[in-house]
N, C-alpha and C positions, 0 to 999 in steps of 0.2 A: 740868140740861142733859145731853143725850145725846152732845154732841160730845166725842170722845175726844182727849186730849192725849198726843202721843207725843214723847218726848225722845230726841235723838241727840247724843251728845257726842263730838267728835273731839279728837285730841291738840292740845296747844298748838303743836306743830311744823307743823300743817296751816295753811299760809298762804292756801290757796285751795281752794274746793270747787266742783265743777261738778254742778249738779242736772240730771237728765234726766227731765223729766215725760213720761209716756207715757199716751195715752188713745186710745180709738176705733180699735183695731186691727181689730175685727170679724172675728176669725179664724173661718173657715168660710164667709164670704161669697164669692161668685164674684169680687167686686171687691177683695178683700183683697190687699194687696201683701205677701204672706207672705215672699218672699225678702228684700225690702228690710228688713222688720222683723227677720228673723233676722240679717241682716248688721249691722244697727244694734245689736242686743244683743251681738253678738260684739265690735264696736268698743268698746262701753261696758265690756265685761269686761276689755279690755286697758288701760283707763285707771286710773291711780292717783287717789285723791281724787275719786271719782265716786260719785254717789248717784242712785238711781232712785225716782221717785214715780209710782205707778200710779193713774190717775184714772178707771178704769172703762171699760166696753164693750170689754174685751179680747177677748171672744168675741161672735159674732153671736147665738148662742143662739136660733135660730128655733124657736118652738113653735107649736102649733095655734092658740092664741088671739092670736098676735102678728101685726103687719102684714107681717112678713118672709115671703117665699115659701119655705116649708120644703122645697119640691121642688127648689129650685135650690141649696140649701146644699151645699158641698163635703164637709162632715163633719157627723155627727150632733152634737147638743149634748154628749153624753158624750165623743165623740172630740175635740171642740173643747177641752173642759176639760182633758183629759189631754195633748193636744198643746201647749196653752199652758203647762202645768206643765213639760213637757219643755224648752220654749224658755226659760223663766225660771230653771230650776234652776241653770245655770252662773253666773247673776248674782244669786242669791237673797240673798247677803250684802250686796249693794249696795242692796237695796230697803229704804227707810226709812219708807214710808207707802203704804197702799193703801186705796182706797175702791171701791165697786161703782158701776156705771152702770145706766141703765134697762134695758139688754139683759140684764144679769145678774139684775136685779130681777124680770124676767118669771117666772123659776122660783120665786123666793121668794114672789111674790104668789100664784102658783097652788098651790104645794104646800109652802111653807115650807122650801125647800131653798136655801140661799145658796151658789151656785156659786163666788162670789168668796172667801167664807170657806173653802170646801173647798180651793180652790187654795192659799190662804195656809197652811192647816193642813198640807196635803201637803208644802209647801215648808219647813215648820217656822218660819214667820214670822208666825204668827197674832197675835203681840204688836203688830205694826205695822198690823193691819187695823182700820179705823175705821168700817166699814159705809158710811153715807151721807155723813158729813162728819167731818173730823178736823183738828186743828191739830198741825203738826209743828214742834217747836222744835229748832233746830240751833245747837250751840255749837262754835266752832273758834278756833284761834289766840289771839293776845293783841294788844291795841292799844297805843298809845304810853304809856298810863297803866297798863299791865300788867294790864288787865282783859280777861276773855274776851269775844269778840265773839259775840253771839247774834242769831239771826233766827227769826222765826216766820211760818208761812204757813198759811192756811186752805186745805184741800184738799177739793174736792167735784166730783162729775162734772159738775154743772151742769144747766140746764134751759132751755127756751124758746129764744130766738134770733129770727131773722127773715131776710128775704132780703138785707138790706144788711149790709155788713161791720161797721159800727159797732154794729149791733143785738146782735151777739154779745158785745159788751163791757159793755152796759148792766146786765144782770142780775148778772153776777159782781162788777162794780164796786159796785153798790148793796149786795150781800150783804157784801162785805168791809168796807165803810164802817160797817156795822152791828155789826161785831165790833171793839171798841176794843182796840188794842195789837198787832194783827197787822201784818206788813209787806206783806201782799198776799194774793192768792188764786191758786190753781192749779186750773184746771178744764178741761173739754173739751166734749163733747156737740154743739156747734154746727158742728163740722168746719171752723171758720174760724180758722186759727192766728193768734194775735196776742200781742204782748208790748208792753204800754203802761204808762207811768207814770201814776199817779193821785196823789191826795193828800188830806189831811184837816187841819183845824185842831185843834190840841191846846191845851187850856187848863190851865195849871199853877196851881191854887188856892193853893199855898204861896207862890209868888212873884208871883201876879197877872199872869202873862205868857201870851201866846198865841204858840205856835210852829207852824210848818208842817212836817208830816211827809210824806215821800214814800212811796208804796206802789206795788205792782206788780200789774198785771192780766195773767195769763198764761193763754192758751187754747191747748191742745194741738192739734197737727195730727191729721188722720185718716189712717189707713194704707189708704186706699181709692183704687183707680183710677177713672177715669170710667166711667159707665154705671149701670145698675140704677135704683133708686128716684129719685135726683135727675134722671136723664135723662127718666124717665117724667113727672115733675112739672114739667119745664122749669125746673129750678132752676139758678141761675147757678153755673158751676164755681168751685171754691175752690182755693187753693194747697196744694201738698204741701210743708210746711216744718217738719221736725223742728228744734226750737230748744232752747236750754239756758238756765239761769240760773247765772251765776258769782258766788259769794259770796266776799268778801274776808275773810281772817282777821286783817288788820292794821288795818282800820277798818270801820265800818258802811257798806258799799257793795256794791251788786250791779250786774251788767250782763248 
């Protein structure tokens, strides 16, 4: 399997950790809410016990063979890459997992240059880069039985979607159910922010019991204002809603 497993262990004193999943910034697009994104990163940088997960499409990366109108990009792909590095540099120590999106993949497909890998390498965090999909295992705190509390999330940019809000949940939900043992999936791509509980039945062959496990489907918001491609295609507006996942270090519980 090519899915990379990344582990991040926090101190036993960490009773709570807030995850900030970020995707679909599309830096360089005329619709990119660049100041809002910059302010968000500054806010995260001021937080203790905060972690960032990057789920792709950080830059718009319009090239000649893509659907993107390269003549309306605010910055060239090279400028987009270096500007995103500058934005992420102050919070690089908080980034615990990163994958590329279809916009970064454009360059990789055409000329075998992975711009997301370049950004992680420049930031000195190439060890947390998982290319197309990764599993991040996070350990923190201690429960009532003095055992470390561990969580694992599948991280992928995502694909597909549809016009309706619920359609943006179907594909990530199916994917995470196919990976036994993870607590959920973090993705983006659809630009339809969502945070929904899912579940699976777990059979314990040792005790011949079936239990129900709760999982999380998290779809990142897009950092885009109205206009452009969605307006041209008469697509329904979506919410702008940066959300977080809070993990407890005292019991296996997220919110």
